C-alpha positions as CSV (number, residue, x, y, z in Angstrom):
1,R,19.4,106.4,11.4
2,G,21.7,109.5,11.1
3,R,19.9,112.5,9.7
4,I,21.1,114.3,6.5
5,V,19.5,117.7,5.9
6,I,19.1,119.1,2.4
7,S,18.3,122.8,2.6
8,D,17.1,123.7,-0.9
9,T,14.0,124.2,-3.2
10,G,12.0,121.2,-2.0
11,V,11.6,117.7,-3.5
12,N,9.4,116.0,-6.1
13,V,10.2,112.4,-5.5
14,S,9.8,110.0,-2.5
15,S,12.3,107.5,-1.3
16,K,12.8,105.1,1.6
17,A,15.7,107.3,2.4
18,Q,13.5,110.1,3.6
19,C,13.2,110.6,7.4
20,L,9.8,110.0,8.9
21,D,9.7,113.4,10.5
22,G,11.5,116.7,10.4
23,D,10.8,118.0,6.8
24,K,9.8,121.7,6.8
25,D,8.7,124.3,4.3
26,F,9.6,127.9,5.1
27,T,8.1,129.4,1.9
28,G,4.4,128.7,2.5
29,T,4.1,126.8,-0.8
30,G,4.6,123.2,0.4
31,L,7.5,120.9,-0.2
32,K,6.9,120.6,-4.0
33,D,10.0,121.5,-5.9
34,N,9.1,124.0,-8.7
35,L,12.7,124.4,-9.8
36,D,13.9,120.7,-9.7
37,H,17.1,121.9,-8.0
38,G,16.4,120.3,-4.6
39,T,15.1,117.2,-6.3
40,A,18.4,116.8,-8.2
41,V,20.4,117.2,-5.0
42,F,18.1,114.7,-3.2
43,E,18.4,112.1,-6.0
44,I,22.2,112.3,-6.0
45,I,22.3,111.6,-2.3
46,A,19.4,109.1,-2.0
47,K,20.7,106.9,-4.8
48,N,24.1,106.6,-3.4
49,L,23.7,106.3,0.4
50,D,22.7,103.4,2.6
51,S,19.1,104.1,3.7
52,K,19.6,101.7,6.6
53,K,22.2,104.0,8.1
54,Y,20.9,107.4,7.0
55,C,17.7,109.2,6.3
56,I,17.2,112.6,4.6
57,N,15.2,115.6,5.7
58,I,14.1,118.3,3.2
59,I,14.0,121.9,4.3
60,K,12.6,124.2,1.6
61,W,13.7,127.8,1.8
62,C,13.3,128.9,-1.9
63,D,10.3,128.4,-4.3
64,S,11.4,130.5,-7.2
65,A,13.7,133.4,-8.1
66,N,10.9,135.7,-7.1
67,N,10.2,134.0,-3.8
68,M,13.4,134.4,-1.8
69,L,13.4,134.5,1.9
70,S,14.4,137.5,4.0
71,A,17.5,137.3,6.1
72,R,15.4,136.8,9.2
73,K,13.7,133.8,7.6
74,L,17.0,132.4,6.4
75,N,18.3,132.6,10.0
76,Q,15.2,130.6,11.1
77,V,16.0,128.0,8.5
78,I,19.6,127.5,9.8
79,L,18.5,127.4,13.4
80,Y,15.8,124.8,12.6
81,T,18.5,122.8,10.7
82,E,20.7,122.9,13.8
83,S,17.7,121.7,16.0
84,L,17.6,118.4,14.0
85,H,21.1,117.5,15.1
86,P,22.1,116.1,11.7
87,V,25.2,114.1,10.9
88,A,25.5,116.1,7.6
89,V,24.0,119.1,5.9
90,N,24.0,119.9,2.2
91,L,23.9,123.7,1.3
92,S,23.9,124.0,-2.5
93,S,23.4,127.7,-2.4
94,E,25.5,130.9,-2.6
95,G,24.9,134.5,-1.8
96,Q,26.6,137.7,-0.7
97,A,24.9,137.9,2.7
98,N,27.3,137.3,5.6
99,S,25.0,136.4,8.5
100,P,26.4,136.1,12.0
101,V,23.4,133.9,13.0
102,E,24.2,131.5,10.1
103,F,27.9,131.5,10.8
104,F,27.6,130.7,14.5
105,A,24.9,128.1,13.9
106,L,27.2,126.4,11.3
107,K,30.1,126.7,13.7
108,R,28.2,125.1,16.6
109,M,27.2,122.2,14.3
110,T,30.6,121.6,12.9
111,D,32.1,121.8,16.4
112,S,29.6,119.2,17.6
113,G,30.6,116.8,14.7
114,T,28.1,117.7,12.0
115,K,29.7,117.7,8.5
116,I,28.6,120.7,6.5
117,F,28.9,120.6,2.7
118,V,28.6,123.9,0.8
119,A,28.8,124.9,-2.9
120,A,31.8,127.0,-3.9
121,G,29.8,129.0,-6.4
122,N,29.5,129.3,-10.2
123,S,31.2,132.6,-11.0
124,T,34.7,131.4,-11.9
125,R,36.1,133.4,-8.9
126,D,39.4,132.9,-7.2
127,L,38.3,132.9,-3.6
128,S,41.8,133.3,-2.3
129,R,41.6,136.8,-3.7
130,D,38.1,137.8,-3.0
131,C,36.2,135.5,-0.6
132,S,32.8,137.2,-0.4
133,V,30.4,134.3,-1.2
134,F,28.5,132.7,1.7
135,P,28.3,130.2,3.3
136,A,31.5,129.1,1.4
137,C,33.6,131.9,2.8
138,Y,32.8,131.5,6.5
139,P,36.1,130.9,8.4
140,I,35.2,127.4,9.6
141,K,37.9,124.7,9.3
142,K,36.6,121.6,11.1
143,N,33.9,119.5,9.3
144,F,33.3,122.2,6.7
145,F,33.6,121.1,3.0
146,V,33.6,123.7,0.3
147,V,33.1,122.0,-3.0
148,G,34.0,123.1,-6.5
149,G,32.8,121.5,-9.7
150,N,34.7,119.3,-12.2
151,D,33.7,118.6,-15.8
152,S,33.3,115.1,-17.3
153,T,37.1,114.9,-17.9
154,G,37.9,115.4,-14.2
155,H,39.3,118.9,-14.6
156,R,37.9,122.0,-12.9
157,A,34.8,123.1,-14.7
158,W,34.8,126.5,-16.4
159,Y,32.1,127.9,-14.1
160,S,33.5,126.8,-10.8
161,D,34.9,129.1,-8.1
162,F,38.2,127.9,-6.8
163,G,41.0,128.7,-4.4
164,G,40.8,129.9,-0.8
165,P,38.4,127.5,1.1
166,V,37.7,125.3,-1.9
167,K,39.5,122.0,-1.1
168,F,37.2,119.5,-2.8
169,F,36.0,119.0,-6.4
170,Q,33.4,116.6,-7.7
171,F,31.6,116.2,-11.0
172,G,29.0,119.0,-11.3
173,G,26.7,117.7,-14.0
174,Y,23.2,116.3,-13.6
175,S,20.3,115.5,-15.9
176,I,16.7,115.8,-14.6
177,N,13.4,116.0,-16.5
178,G,15.2,116.3,-19.8
179,K,17.4,119.2,-18.6
180,D,21.1,119.0,-18.4
181,W,22.4,121.1,-15.5
182,E,25.9,121.9,-14.3
183,G,27.1,123.7,-11.2
184,T,28.8,123.3,-7.9
185,S,25.3,122.7,-6.5
186,F,25.5,119.1,-7.9
187,A,29.2,118.6,-7.0
188,T,28.4,119.3,-3.3
189,P,26.1,116.3,-2.7
190,R,28.6,114.0,-4.4
191,Q,31.2,115.1,-1.9
192,L,28.7,114.5,0.9
193,V,28.1,110.9,-0.3
194,E,31.9,110.4,-0.7
195,A,32.6,111.5,2.9
196,L,29.8,109.4,4.5
197,K,30.7,106.1,2.7
């Protein structure tokens, strides 16, 4: 089966869609998802993809707002992701750190055919004017999908970044454990599912 990598906050559910090997925790806290963010991303993908064709790996890089990884550790996360030779990677994260290690690893993966799906961000920015959110703003064209969020009416959601590299929009809402969330984090895995159908 083709590997799909979700690099996020861990996962709290199991599914026949999970790969038998390759999951990895970089936080030292185990794969348990204390934020539900990675679990929501996982559910969107696992519920909508053919588990006979694809399996999902979980890479945990964040445990809480107070347990973020250093740039050095984040570079290890992306290099480990590359070592799995995935068919697709979901990166529902945003930051201001422009990392050459991350950029070149993503570029190598996309050049080799891996599809990378990244969140546009939730700050209502026009990225054609100020593209300083990463990984969305890396200058990668091939197999690189920067995804904005739509609301339930199909229009761009109030929170979503837009313009510049943002070429795709999907619904950005998701309900999990009694919480209603919205953000480009949840639009991104929907675009991944759409592209791999």
